[in-house]
PDBQT receptor file of N, H, CA, C and O in Angstrom, charges set to zero:
ATOM      1  N   MET A   1       5.285 -35.266   1.801  1.00  0.00    +0.000 N 
ATOM      2  CA  MET A   1       3.836 -35.372   1.809  1.00  0.00    +0.000 C 
ATOM      3  C   MET A   1       3.317 -35.812   0.448  1.00  0.00    +0.000 C 
ATOM      4  O   MET A   1       2.309 -36.513   0.355  1.00  0.00    +0.000 OA
ATOM      5  N   ARG A   2       4.003 -35.403  -0.591  1.00  0.00    +0.000 N 
ATOM      6  H   ARG A   2       4.822 -34.835  -0.515  1.00  0.00    +0.000 HD
ATOM      7  CA  ARG A   2       3.593 -35.754  -1.958  1.00  0.00    +0.000 C 
ATOM      8  C   ARG A   2       3.656 -37.272  -2.176  1.00  0.00    +0.000 C 
ATOM      9  O   ARG A   2       2.788 -37.851  -2.828  1.00  0.00    +0.000 OA
ATOM     10  N   LYS A   3       4.698 -37.904  -1.619  1.00  0.00    +0.000 N 
ATOM     11  H   LYS A   3       5.403 -37.433  -1.089  1.00  0.00    +0.000 HD
ATOM     12  CA  LYS A   3       4.849 -39.354  -1.765  1.00  0.00    +0.000 C 
ATOM     13  C   LYS A   3       3.693 -40.095  -1.093  1.00  0.00    +0.000 C 
ATOM     14  O   LYS A   3       3.187 -41.083  -1.624  1.00  0.00    +0.000 OA
ATOM     15  N   PHE A   4       3.281 -39.608   0.077  1.00  0.00    +0.000 N 
ATOM     16  H   PHE A   4       3.692 -38.805   0.509  1.00  0.00    +0.000 HD
ATOM     17  CA  PHE A   4       2.186 -40.246   0.806  1.00  0.00    +0.000 C 
ATOM     18  C   PHE A   4       0.872 -40.134   0.034  1.00  0.00    +0.000 C 
ATOM     19  O   PHE A   4       0.117 -41.103  -0.046  1.00  0.00    +0.000 OA
ATOM     20  N   ILE A   5       0.598 -38.972  -0.528  1.00  0.00    +0.000 N 
ATOM     21  H   ILE A   5       1.211 -38.185  -0.463  1.00  0.00    +0.000 HD
ATOM     22  CA  ILE A   5      -0.630 -38.773  -1.313  1.00  0.00    +0.000 C 
ATOM     23  C   ILE A   5      -0.604 -39.661  -2.549  1.00  0.00    +0.000 C 
ATOM     24  O   ILE A   5      -1.618 -40.266  -2.896  1.00  0.00    +0.000 OA
ATOM     25  N   ASN A   6       0.536 -39.747  -3.213  1.00  0.00    +0.000 N 
ATOM     26  H   ASN A   6       1.360 -39.256  -2.931  1.00  0.00    +0.000 HD
ATOM     27  CA  ASN A   6       0.667 -40.603  -4.385  1.00  0.00    +0.000 C 
ATOM     28  C   ASN A   6       0.466 -42.071  -4.001  1.00  0.00    +0.000 C 
ATOM     29  O   ASN A   6      -0.172 -42.827  -4.733  1.00  0.00    +0.000 OA
ATOM     30  N   TYR A   7       1.012 -42.468  -2.856  1.00  0.00    +0.000 N 
ATOM     31  H   TYR A   7       1.530 -41.854  -2.261  1.00  0.00    +0.000 HD
ATOM     32  CA  TYR A   7       0.839 -43.839  -2.377  1.00  0.00    +0.000 C 
ATOM     33  C   TYR A   7      -0.638 -44.147  -2.133  1.00  0.00    +0.000 C 
ATOM     34  O   TYR A   7      -1.117 -45.215  -2.515  1.00  0.00    +0.000 OA
ATOM     35  N   CYS A   8      -1.359 -43.224  -1.504  1.00  0.00    +0.000 N 
ATOM     36  H   CYS A   8      -0.970 -42.357  -1.194  1.00  0.00    +0.000 HD
ATOM     37  CA  CYS A   8      -2.782 -43.429  -1.225  1.00  0.00    +0.000 C 
ATOM     38  C   CYS A   8      -3.581 -43.553  -2.515  1.00  0.00    +0.000 C 
ATOM     39  O   CYS A   8      -4.474 -44.394  -2.614  1.00  0.00    +0.000 OA
ATOM     40  N   LYS A   9      -3.266 -42.726  -3.498  1.00  0.00    +0.000 N 
ATOM     41  H   LYS A   9      -2.540 -42.043  -3.418  1.00  0.00    +0.000 HD
ATOM     42  CA  LYS A   9      -3.971 -42.795  -4.791  1.00  0.00    +0.000 C 
ATOM     43  C   LYS A   9      -3.712 -44.133  -5.476  1.00  0.00    +0.000 C 
ATOM     44  O   LYS A   9      -4.638 -44.762  -5.989  1.00  0.00    +0.000 OA
ATOM     45  N   GLU A  10      -2.454 -44.564  -5.484  1.00  0.00    +0.000 N 
ATOM     46  H   GLU A  10      -1.702 -44.053  -5.068  1.00  0.00    +0.000 HD
ATOM     47  CA  GLU A  10      -2.108 -45.834  -6.126  1.00  0.00    +0.000 C 
ATOM     48  C   GLU A  10      -2.729 -47.022  -5.393  1.00  0.00    +0.000 C 
ATOM     49  O   GLU A  10      -3.162 -47.986  -6.026  1.00  0.00    +0.000 OA
ATOM     50  N   ALA A  11      -2.772 -46.956  -4.078  1.00  0.00    +0.000 N 
ATOM     51  H   ALA A  11      -2.420 -46.174  -3.564  1.00  0.00    +0.000 HD
ATOM     52  CA  ALA A  11      -3.390 -48.037  -3.307  1.00  0.00    +0.000 C 
ATOM     53  C   ALA A  11      -4.881 -48.110  -3.596  1.00  0.00    +0.000 C 
ATOM     54  O   ALA A  11      -5.436 -49.202  -3.715  1.00  0.00    +0.000 OA
ATOM     55  N   PHE A  12      -5.530 -46.965  -3.711  1.00  0.00    +0.000 N 
ATOM     56  H   PHE A  12      -5.079 -46.078  -3.615  1.00  0.00    +0.000 HD
ATOM     57  CA  PHE A  12      -6.958 -46.936  -4.026  1.00  0.00    +0.000 C 
ATOM     58  C   PHE A  12      -7.223 -47.539  -5.401  1.00  0.00    +0.000 C 
ATOM     59  O   PHE A  12      -8.150 -48.333  -5.559  1.00  0.00    +0.000 OA
ATOM     60  N   VAL A  13      -6.424 -47.173  -6.390  1.00  0.00    +0.000 N 
ATOM     61  H   VAL A  13      -5.670 -46.529  -6.261  1.00  0.00    +0.000 HD
ATOM     62  CA  VAL A  13      -6.582 -47.728  -7.740  1.00  0.00    +0.000 C 
ATOM     63  C   VAL A  13      -6.346 -49.232  -7.722  1.00  0.00    +0.000 C 
ATOM     64  O   VAL A  13      -7.078 -49.987  -8.362  1.00  0.00    +0.000 OA
ATOM     65  N   GLU A  14      -5.335 -49.661  -6.996  1.00  0.00    +0.000 N 
ATOM     66  H   GLU A  14      -4.741 -49.048  -6.476  1.00  0.00    +0.000 HD
ATOM     67  CA  GLU A  14      -5.034 -51.098  -6.897  1.00  0.00    +0.000 C 
ATOM     68  C   GLU A  14      -6.210 -51.874  -6.310  1.00  0.00    +0.000 C 
ATOM     69  O   GLU A  14      -6.569 -52.937  -6.816  1.00  0.00    +0.000 OA
ATOM     70  N   LEU A  15      -6.807 -51.348  -5.249  1.00  0.00    +0.000 N 
ATOM     71  H   LEU A  15      -6.516 -50.484  -4.837  1.00  0.00    +0.000 HD
ATOM     72  CA  LEU A  15      -7.907 -52.047  -4.580  1.00  0.00    +0.000 C 
ATOM     73  C   LEU A  15      -9.213 -51.989  -5.365  1.00  0.00    +0.000 C 
ATOM     74  O   LEU A  15     -10.025 -52.910  -5.268  1.00  0.00    +0.000 OA
ATOM     75  N   THR A  16      -9.431 -50.943  -6.131  1.00  0.00    +0.000 N 
ATOM     76  H   THR A  16      -8.772 -50.195  -6.210  1.00  0.00    +0.000 HD
ATOM     77  CA  THR A  16     -10.711 -50.800  -6.829  1.00  0.00    +0.000 C 
ATOM     78  C   THR A  16     -10.685 -51.306  -8.260  1.00  0.00    +0.000 C 
ATOM     79  O   THR A  16     -11.710 -51.767  -8.762  1.00  0.00    +0.000 OA
ATOM     80  N   LYS A  17      -9.549 -51.233  -8.928  1.00  0.00    +0.000 N 
ATOM     81  H   LYS A  17      -8.716 -50.858  -8.521  1.00  0.00    +0.000 HD
ATOM     82  CA  LYS A  17      -9.505 -51.578 -10.358  1.00  0.00    +0.000 C 
ATOM     83  C   LYS A  17      -8.770 -52.881 -10.653  1.00  0.00    +0.000 C 
ATOM     84  O   LYS A  17      -9.136 -53.589 -11.591  1.00  0.00    +0.000 OA
ATOM     85  N   LYS A  18      -7.755 -53.208  -9.883  1.00  0.00    +0.000 N 
ATOM     86  H   LYS A  18      -7.458 -52.632  -9.121  1.00  0.00    +0.000 HD
ATOM     87  CA  LYS A  18      -6.885 -54.333 -10.236  1.00  0.00    +0.000 C 
ATOM     88  C   LYS A  18      -7.093 -55.575  -9.383  1.00  0.00    +0.000 C 
ATOM     89  O   LYS A  18      -6.633 -56.656  -9.752  1.00  0.00    +0.000 OA
ATOM     90  N   THR A  19      -7.769 -55.445  -8.261  1.00  0.00    +0.000 N 
ATOM     91  H   THR A  19      -8.142 -54.567  -7.961  1.00  0.00    +0.000 HD
ATOM     92  CA  THR A  19      -7.968 -56.576  -7.366  1.00  0.00    +0.000 C 
ATOM     93  C   THR A  19      -9.234 -57.327  -7.746  1.00  0.00    +0.000 C 
ATOM     94  O   THR A  19     -10.267 -56.719  -8.024  1.00  0.00    +0.000 OA
ATOM     95  N   THR A  20      -9.149 -58.646  -7.756  1.00  0.00    +0.000 N 
ATOM     96  H   THR A  20      -8.309 -59.140  -7.530  1.00  0.00    +0.000 HD
ATOM     97  CA  THR A  20     -10.313 -59.487  -8.013  1.00  0.00    +0.000 C 
ATOM     98  C   THR A  20     -10.868 -59.935  -6.669  1.00  0.00    +0.000 C 
ATOM     99  O   THR A  20     -10.212 -60.669  -5.930  1.00  0.00    +0.000 OA
ATOM    100  N   TRP A  21     -12.076 -59.490  -6.359  1.00  0.00    +0.000 N 
ATOM    101  H   TRP A  21     -12.609 -58.894  -6.960  1.00  0.00    +0.000 HD
ATOM    102  CA  TRP A  21     -12.709 -59.828  -5.093  1.00  0.00    +0.000 C 
ATOM    103  C   TRP A  21     -13.587 -61.057  -5.275  1.00  0.00    +0.000 C 
ATOM    104  O   TRP A  21     -14.174 -61.237  -6.342  1.00  0.00    +0.000 OA
ATOM    105  N   PRO A  22     -13.691 -61.916  -4.245  1.00  0.00    +0.000 N 
ATOM    106  CA  PRO A  22     -14.542 -63.109  -4.368  1.00  0.00    +0.000 C 
ATOM    107  C   PRO A  22     -16.022 -62.729  -4.395  1.00  0.00    +0.000 C 
ATOM    108  O   PRO A  22     -16.426 -61.670  -3.914  1.00  0.00    +0.000 OA
ATOM    109  N   THR A  23     -16.808 -63.626  -4.972  1.00  0.00    +0.000 N 
ATOM    110  H   THR A  23     -16.479 -64.486  -5.363  1.00  0.00    +0.000 HD
ATOM    111  CA  THR A  23     -18.259 -63.416  -4.973  1.00  0.00    +0.000 C 
ATOM    112  C   THR A  23     -18.793 -63.640  -3.564  1.00  0.00    +0.000 C 
ATOM    113  O   THR A  23     -18.107 -64.208  -2.714  1.00  0.00    +0.000 OA
ATOM    114  N   TRP A  24     -20.018 -63.192  -3.326  1.00  0.00    +0.000 N 
ATOM    115  H   TRP A  24     -20.575 -62.730  -4.016  1.00  0.00    +0.000 HD
ATOM    116  CA  TRP A  24     -20.624 -63.321  -2.003  1.00  0.00    +0.000 C 
ATOM    117  C   TRP A  24     -20.773 -64.797  -1.623  1.00  0.00    +0.000 C 
ATOM    118  O   TRP A  24     -20.547 -65.162  -0.469  1.00  0.00    +0.000 OA
ATOM    119  N   GLU A  25     -21.150 -65.646  -2.580  1.00  0.00    +0.000 N 
ATOM    120  H   GLU A  25     -21.334 -65.349  -3.518  1.00  0.00    +0.000 HD
ATOM    121  CA  GLU A  25     -21.320 -67.081  -2.307  1.00  0.00    +0.000 C 
ATOM    122  C   GLU A  25     -19.983 -67.719  -1.949  1.00  0.00    +0.000 C 
ATOM    123  O   GLU A  25     -19.905 -68.520  -1.017  1.00  0.00    +0.000 OA
ATOM    124  N   LYS A  26     -18.938 -67.370  -2.681  1.00  0.00    +0.000 N 
ATOM    125  H   LYS A  26     -19.001 -66.719  -3.438  1.00  0.00    +0.000 HD
ATOM    126  CA  LYS A  26     -17.612 -67.927  -2.397  1.00  0.00    +0.000 C 
ATOM    127  C   LYS A  26     -17.118 -67.453  -1.030  1.00  0.00    +0.000 C 
ATOM    128  O   LYS A  26     -16.504 -68.217  -0.285  1.00  0.00    +0.000 OA
ATOM    129  N   LEU A  27     -17.383 -66.218  -0.716  1.00  0.00    +0.000 N 
ATOM    130  H   LEU A  27     -17.881 -65.597  -1.321  1.00  0.00    +0.000 HD
ATOM    131  CA  LEU A  27     -16.986 -65.675   0.578  1.00  0.00    +0.000 C 
ATOM    132  C   LEU A  27     -17.705 -66.387   1.714  1.00  0.00    +0.000 C 
ATOM    133  O   LEU A  27     -17.095 -66.686   2.741  1.00  0.00    +0.000 OA
ATOM    134  N   GLN A  28     -18.986 -66.660   1.544  1.00  0.00    +0.000 N 
ATOM    135  H   GLN A  28     -19.481 -66.417   0.710  1.00  0.00    +0.000 HD
ATOM    136  CA  GLN A  28     -19.753 -67.368   2.570  1.00  0.00    +0.000 C 
ATOM    137  C   GLN A  28     -19.255 -68.791   2.755  1.00  0.00    +0.000 C 
ATOM    138  O   GLN A  28     -19.118 -69.262   3.883  1.00  0.00    +0.000 OA
ATOM    139  N   SER A  29     -18.986 -69.477   1.652  1.00  0.00    +0.000 N 
ATOM    140  H   SER A  29     -19.098 -69.094   0.735  1.00  0.00    +0.000 HD
ATOM    141  CA  SER A  29     -18.521 -70.864   1.773  1.00  0.00    +0.000 C 
ATOM    142  C   SER A  29     -17.131 -70.915   2.411  1.00  0.00    +0.000 C 
ATOM    143  O   SER A  29     -16.842 -71.826   3.187  1.00  0.00    +0.000 OA
ATOM    144  N   SER A  30     -16.280 -69.957   2.096  1.00  0.00    +0.000 N 
ATOM    145  H   SER A  30     -16.515 -69.217   1.466  1.00  0.00    +0.000 HD
ATOM    146  CA  SER A  30     -14.948 -69.918   2.719  1.00  0.00    +0.000 C 
ATOM    147  C   SER A  30     -15.062 -69.624   4.212  1.00  0.00    +0.000 C 
ATOM    148  O   SER A  30     -14.359 -70.231   5.020  1.00  0.00    +0.000 OA
ATOM    149  N   ALA A  31     -15.936 -68.706   4.577  1.00  0.00    +0.000 N 
ATOM    150  H   ALA A  31     -16.507 -68.213   3.921  1.00  0.00    +0.000 HD
ATOM    151  CA  ALA A  31     -16.121 -68.377   5.987  1.00  0.00    +0.000 C 
ATOM    152  C   ALA A  31     -16.669 -69.577   6.752  1.00  0.00    +0.000 C 
ATOM    153  O   ALA A  31     -16.245 -69.844   7.876  1.00  0.00    +0.000 OA
ATOM    154  N   LEU A  32     -17.605 -70.297   6.151  1.00  0.00    +0.000 N 
ATOM    155  H   LEU A  32     -17.950 -70.080   5.237  1.00  0.00    +0.000 HD
ATOM    156  CA  LEU A  32     -18.156 -71.482   6.789  1.00  0.00    +0.000 C 
ATOM    157  C   LEU A  32     -17.075 -72.543   6.990  1.00  0.00    +0.000 C 
ATOM    158  O   LEU A  32     -17.028 -73.193   8.034  1.00  0.00    +0.000 OA
ATOM    159  N   LEU A  33     -16.221 -72.716   6.007  1.00  0.00    +0.000 N 
ATOM    160  H   LEU A  33     -16.259 -72.188   5.158  1.00  0.00    +0.000 HD
ATOM    161  CA  LEU A  33     -15.125 -73.669   6.120  1.00  0.00    +0.000 C 
ATOM    162  C   LEU A  33     -14.187 -73.288   7.268  1.00  0.00    +0.000 C 
ATOM    163  O   LEU A  33     -13.752 -74.155   8.027  1.00  0.00    +0.000 OA
ATOM    164  N   VAL A  34     -13.879 -72.016   7.396  1.00  0.00    +0.000 N 
ATOM    165  H   VAL A  34     -14.233 -71.313   6.780  1.00  0.00    +0.000 HD
ATOM    166  CA  VAL A  34     -13.013 -71.552   8.469  1.00  0.00    +0.000 C 
ATOM    167  C   VAL A  34     -13.671 -71.785   9.827  1.00  0.00    +0.000 C 
ATOM    168  O   VAL A  34     -13.006 -72.217  10.769  1.00  0.00    +0.000 OA
ATOM    169  N   ILE A  35     -14.957 -71.506   9.936  1.00  0.00    +0.000 N 
ATOM    170  H   ILE A  35     -15.497 -71.155   9.171  1.00  0.00    +0.000 HD
ATOM    171  CA  ILE A  35     -15.665 -71.692  11.209  1.00  0.00    +0.000 C 
ATOM    172  C   ILE A  35     -15.694 -73.163  11.604  1.00  0.00    +0.000 C 
ATOM    173  O   ILE A  35     -15.420 -73.501  12.756  1.00  0.00    +0.000 OA
ATOM    174  N   VAL A  36     -16.023 -74.037  10.662  1.00  0.00    +0.000 N 
ATOM    175  H   VAL A  36     -16.246 -73.763   9.726  1.00  0.00    +0.000 HD
ATOM    176  CA  VAL A  36     -16.088 -75.475  10.953  1.00  0.00    +0.000 C 
ATOM    177  C   VAL A  36     -14.715 -76.001  11.348  1.00  0.00    +0.000 C 
ATOM    178  O   VAL A  36     -14.594 -76.759  12.310  1.00  0.00    +0.000 OA
ATOM    179  N   THR A  37     -13.692 -75.609  10.622  1.00  0.00    +0.000 N 
ATOM    180  H   THR A  37     -13.790 -74.993   9.841  1.00  0.00    +0.000 HD
ATOM    181  CA  THR A  37     -12.335 -76.052  10.933  1.00  0.00    +0.000 C 
ATOM    182  C   THR A  37     -11.904 -75.569  12.310  1.00  0.00    +0.000 C 
ATOM    183  O   THR A  37     -11.280 -76.319  13.061  1.00  0.00    +0.000 OA
ATOM    184  N   THR A  38     -12.227 -74.338  12.646  1.00  0.00    +0.000 N 
ATOM    185  H   THR A  38     -12.734 -73.729  12.036  1.00  0.00    +0.000 HD
ATOM    186  CA  THR A  38     -11.871 -73.792  13.951  1.00  0.00    +0.000 C 
ATOM    187  C   THR A  38     -12.560 -74.542  15.076  1.00  0.00    +0.000 C 
ATOM    188  O   THR A  38     -11.938 -74.843  16.095  1.00  0.00    +0.000 OA
ATOM    189  N   VAL A  39     -13.828 -74.843  14.901  1.00  0.00    +0.000 N 
ATOM    190  H   VAL A  39     -14.332 -74.599  14.073  1.00  0.00    +0.000 HD
ATOM    191  CA  VAL A  39     -14.570 -75.584  15.929  1.00  0.00    +0.000 C 
ATOM    192  C   VAL A  39     -13.994 -76.990  16.096  1.00  0.00    +0.000 C 
ATOM    193  O   VAL A  39     -13.836 -77.465  17.221  1.00  0.00    +0.000 OA
ATOM    194  N   LEU A  40     -13.682 -77.655  14.990  1.00  0.00    +0.000 N 
ATOM    195  H   LEU A  40     -13.810 -77.270  14.077  1.00  0.00    +0.000 HD
ATOM    196  CA  LEU A  40     -13.115 -79.004  15.072  1.00  0.00    +0.000 C 
ATOM    197  C   LEU A  40     -11.743 -78.996  15.760  1.00  0.00    +0.000 C 
ATOM    198  O   LEU A  40     -11.460 -79.858  16.591  1.00  0.00    +0.000 OA
ATOM    199  N   LEU A  41     -10.909 -78.036  15.415  1.00  0.00    +0.000 N 
ATOM    200  H   LEU A  41     -11.139 -77.336  14.740  1.00  0.00    +0.000 HD
ATOM    201  CA  LEU A  41      -9.596 -77.961  16.057  1.00  0.00    +0.000 C 
ATOM    202  C   LEU A  41      -9.718 -77.621  17.535  1.00  0.00    +0.000 C 
ATOM    203  O   LEU A  41      -8.954 -78.141  18.349  1.00  0.00    +0.000 OA
ATOM    204  N   ALA A  42     -10.659 -76.763  17.897  1.00  0.00    +0.000 N 
ATOM    205  H   ALA A  42     -11.279 -76.340  17.236  1.00  0.00    +0.000 HD
ATOM    206  CA  ALA A  42     -10.873 -76.443  19.309  1.00  0.00    +0.000 C 
ATOM    207  C   ALA A  42     -11.325 -77.683  20.071  1.00  0.00    +0.000 C 
ATOM    208  O   ALA A  42     -10.868 -77.923  21.188  1.00  0.00    +0.000 OA
ATOM    209  N   ALA A  43     -12.213 -78.466  19.482  1.00  0.00    +0.000 N 
ATOM    210  H   ALA A  43     -12.585 -78.271  18.574  1.00  0.00    +0.000 HD
ATOM    211  CA  ALA A  43     -12.671 -79.694  20.135  1.00  0.00    +0.000 C 
ATOM    212  C   ALA A  43     -11.518 -80.690  20.290  1.00  0.00    +0.000 C 
ATOM    213  O   ALA A  43     -11.390 -81.335  21.331  1.00  0.00    +0.000 OA
ATOM    214  N   LEU A  44     -10.687 -80.814  19.264  1.00  0.00    +0.000 N 
ATOM    215  H   LEU A  44     -10.791 -80.290  18.418  1.00  0.00    +0.000 HD
ATOM    216  CA  LEU A  44      -9.535 -81.713  19.330  1.00  0.00    +0.000 C 
ATOM    217  C   LEU A  44      -8.565 -81.272  20.422  1.00  0.00    +0.000 C 
ATOM    218  O   LEU A  44      -8.071 -82.107  21.180  1.00  0.00    +0.000 OA
ATOM    219  N   LEU A  45      -8.290 -79.989  20.510  1.00  0.00    +0.000 N 
ATOM    220  H   LEU A  45      -8.691 -79.311  19.894  1.00  0.00    +0.000 HD
ATOM    221  CA  LEU A  45      -7.397 -79.496  21.556  1.00  0.00    +0.000 C 
ATOM    222  C   LEU A  45      -7.994 -79.680  22.941  1.00  0.00    +0.000 C 
ATOM    223  O   LEU A  45      -7.265 -79.941  23.898  1.00  0.00    +0.000 OA
ATOM    224  N   PHE A  46      -9.303 -79.550  23.061  1.00  0.00    +0.000 N 
ATOM    225  H   PHE A  46      -9.896 -79.338  22.284  1.00  0.00    +0.000 HD
ATOM    226  CA  PHE A  46      -9.959 -79.792  24.335  1.00  0.00    +0.000 C 
ATOM    227  C   PHE A  46      -9.766 -81.244  24.766  1.00  0.00    +0.000 C 
ATOM    228  O   PHE A  46      -9.452 -81.516  25.925  1.00  0.00    +0.000 OA
ATOM    229  N   VAL A  47      -9.954 -82.167  23.838  1.00  0.00    +0.000 N 
ATOM    230  H   VAL A  47     -10.210 -81.947  22.897  1.00  0.00    +0.000 HD
ATOM    231  CA  VAL A  47      -9.794 -83.594  24.157  1.00  0.00    +0.000 C 
ATOM    232  C   VAL A  47      -8.350 -83.890  24.553  1.00  0.00    +0.000 C 
ATOM    233  O   VAL A  47      -8.105 -84.588  25.537  1.00  0.00    +0.000 OA
ATOM    234  N   ILE A  48      -7.399 -83.363  23.792  1.00  0.00    +0.000 N 
ATOM    235  H   ILE A  48      -7.598 -82.795  22.993  1.00  0.00    +0.000 HD
ATOM    236  CA  ILE A  48      -5.991 -83.591  24.108  1.00  0.00    +0.000 C 
ATOM    237  C   ILE A  48      -5.652 -83.020  25.481  1.00  0.00    +0.000 C 
ATOM    238  O   ILE A  48      -4.968 -83.675  26.267  1.00  0.00    +0.000 OA
ATOM    239  N   ASP A  49      -6.119 -81.815  25.778  1.00  0.00    +0.000 N 
ATOM    240  H   ASP A  49      -6.675 -81.283  25.139  1.00  0.00    +0.000 HD
ATOM    241  CA  ASP A  49      -5.871 -81.193  27.076  1.00  0.00    +0.000 C 
ATOM    242  C   ASP A  49      -6.505 -81.989  28.207  1.00  0.00    +0.000 C 
ATOM    243  O   ASP A  49      -5.897 -82.163  29.263  1.00  0.00    +0.000 OA
ATOM    244  N   PHE A  50      -7.717 -82.469  27.993  1.00  0.00    +0.000 N 
ATOM    245  H   PHE A  50      -8.211 -82.328  27.135  1.00  0.00    +0.000 HD
ATOM    246  CA  PHE A  50      -8.413 -83.257  29.010  1.00  0.00    +0.000 C 
ATOM    247  C   PHE A  50      -7.666 -84.554  29.310  1.00  0.00    +0.000 C 
ATOM    248  O   PHE A  50      -7.477 -84.916  30.471  1.00  0.00    +0.000 OA
ATOM    249  N   VAL A  51      -7.245 -85.244  28.261  1.00  0.00    +0.000 N 
ATOM    250  H   VAL A  51      -7.398 -84.949  27.318  1.00  0.00    +0.000 HD
ATOM    251  CA  VAL A  51      -6.505 -86.497  28.439  1.00  0.00    +0.000 C 
ATOM    252  C   VAL A  51      -5.174 -86.225  29.142  1.00  0.00    +0.000 C 
ATOM    253  O   VAL A  51      -4.795 -86.958  30.055  1.00  0.00    +0.000 OA
ATOM    254  N   PHE A  52      -4.477 -85.193  28.730  1.00  0.00    +0.000 N 
ATOM    255  H   PHE A  52      -4.785 -84.597  27.988  1.00  0.00    +0.000 HD
ATOM    256  CA  PHE A  52      -3.200 -84.853  29.352  1.00  0.00    +0.000 C 
ATOM    257  C   PHE A  52      -3.391 -84.507  30.823  1.00  0.00    +0.000 C 
ATOM    258  O   PHE A  52      -2.574 -84.889  31.661  1.00  0.00    +0.000 OA
ATOM    259  N   GLN A  53      -4.453 -83.795  31.142  1.00  0.00    +0.000 N 
ATOM    260  H   GLN A  53      -5.117 -83.484  30.461  1.00  0.00    +0.000 HD
ATOM    261  CA  GLN A  53      -4.735 -83.450  32.542  1.00  0.00    +0.000 C 
ATOM    262  C   GLN A  53      -4.973 -84.712  33.361  1.00  0.00    +0.000 C 
ATOM    263  O   GLN A  53      -4.453 -84.832  34.470  1.00  0.00    +0.000 OA
ATOM    264  N   LYS A  54      -5.749 -85.653  32.833  1.00  0.00    +0.000 N 
ATOM    265  H   LYS A  54      -6.171 -85.555  31.932  1.00  0.00    +0.000 HD
ATOM    266  CA  LYS A  54      -6.029 -86.890  33.563  1.00  0.00    +0.000 C 
ATOM    267  C   LYS A  54      -4.763 -87.709  33.752  1.00  0.00    +0.000 C 
ATOM    268  O   LYS A  54      -4.552 -88.281  34.822  1.00  0.00    +0.000 OA
ATOM    269  N   VAL A  55      -3.915 -87.773  32.729  1.00  0.00    +0.000 N 
ATOM    270  H   VAL A  55      -4.086 -87.308  31.860  1.00  0.00    +0.000 HD
ATOM    271  CA  VAL A  55      -2.666 -88.530  32.831  1.00  0.00    +0.000 C 
ATOM    272  C   VAL A  55      -1.755 -87.892  33.871  1.00  0.00    +0.000 C 
ATOM    273  O   VAL A  55      -1.177 -88.594  34.701  1.00  0.00    +0.000 OA
ATOM    274  N   MET A  56      -1.621 -86.580  33.836  1.00  0.00    +0.000 N 
ATOM    275  H   MET A  56      -2.090 -86.010  33.162  1.00  0.00    +0.000 HD
ATOM    276  CA  MET A  56      -0.755 -85.906  34.810  1.00  0.00    +0.000 C 
ATOM    277  C   MET A  56      -1.298 -86.023  36.240  1.00  0.00    +0.000 C 
ATOM    278  O   MET A  56      -0.532 -86.182  37.190  1.00  0.00    +0.000 OA
ATOM    279  N   THR A  57      -2.610 -85.943  36.381  1.00  0.00    +0.000 N 
ATOM    280  H   THR A  57      -3.233 -85.814  35.610  1.00  0.00    +0.000 HD
ATOM    281  CA  THR A  57      -3.207 -86.116  37.705  1.00  0.00    +0.000 C 
ATOM    282  C   THR A  57      -2.950 -87.535  38.215  1.00  0.00    +0.000 C 
ATOM    283  O   THR A  57      -2.662 -87.726  39.396  1.00  0.00    +0.000 OA
ATOM    284  N   GLY A  58      -3.051 -88.513  37.344  1.00  0.00    +0.000 N 
ATOM    285  H   GLY A  58      -3.285 -88.358  36.384  1.00  0.00    +0.000 HD
ATOM    286  CA  GLY A  58      -2.765 -89.898  37.728  1.00  0.00    +0.000 C 
ATOM    287  C   GLY A  58      -1.314 -90.085  38.124  1.00  0.00    +0.000 C 
ATOM    288  O   GLY A  58      -1.023 -90.829  39.060  1.00  0.00    +0.000 OA
ATOM    289  N   ILE A  59      -0.408 -89.433  37.440  1.00  0.00    +0.000 N 
ATOM    290  H   ILE A  59      -0.644 -88.828  36.679  1.00  0.00    +0.000 HD
ATOM    291  CA  ILE A  59       1.018 -89.558  37.758  1.00  0.00    +0.000 C 
ATOM    292  C   ILE A  59       1.334 -88.901  39.101  1.00  0.00    +0.000 C 
ATOM    293  O   ILE A  59       2.081 -89.457  39.907  1.00  0.00    +0.000 OA
ATOM    294  N   TYR A  60       0.763 -87.719  39.341  1.00  0.00    +0.000 N 
ATOM    295  H   TYR A  60       0.156 -87.268  38.687  1.00  0.00    +0.000 HD
ATOM    296  CA  TYR A  60       1.068 -86.976  40.560  1.00  0.00    +0.000 C 
ATOM    297  C   TYR A  60       0.430 -87.587  41.796  1.00  0.00    +0.000 C 
ATOM    298  O   TYR A  60       0.893 -87.331  42.907  1.00  0.00    +0.000 OA
ATOM    299  N   THR A  61      -0.619 -88.388  41.640  1.00  0.00    +0.000 N 
ATOM    300  H   THR A  61      -0.995 -88.597  40.737  1.00  0.00    +0.000 HD
ATOM    301  CA  THR A  61      -1.263 -88.978  42.818  1.00  0.00    +0.000 C 
ATOM    302  C   THR A  61      -0.680 -90.335  43.166  1.00  0.00    +0.000 C 
ATOM    303  O   THR A  61      -1.197 -91.000  44.063  1.00  0.00    +0.000 OA
ATOM    304  N   LEU A  62       0.349 -90.763  42.510  1.00  0.00    +0.000 N 
ATOM    305  H   LEU A  62       0.769 -90.222  41.781  1.00  0.00    +0.000 HD
ATOM    306  CA  LEU A  62       0.973 -92.061  42.826  1.00  0.00    +0.000 C 
ATOM    307  C   LEU A  62       1.686 -92.035  44.152  1.00  0.00    +0.000 C 
ATOM    308  O   LEU A  62       2.261 -93.042  44.563  1.00  0.00    +0.000 OA
TER     309      LEU A  62
C-alpha cells in the first residue's frame, strides 16, 4: 500500500510541477485543427466508399 501512495504523490507532483501545459489559445487552435482534419478525412472516406459501391454495383449487375 505504501508503494501505491508514493506513486500517487509522485504522479501528482509530476502533473502539477513538472508538466508544461499548453495555453488556452494553443489548445483551441490544436482542437480546431483536429476537428477540420477529421471532417475532411470523413468526407474523403465517404467519397471513396460511394465510388467503390457504384463500381461494385456495376460489376455485379453485368
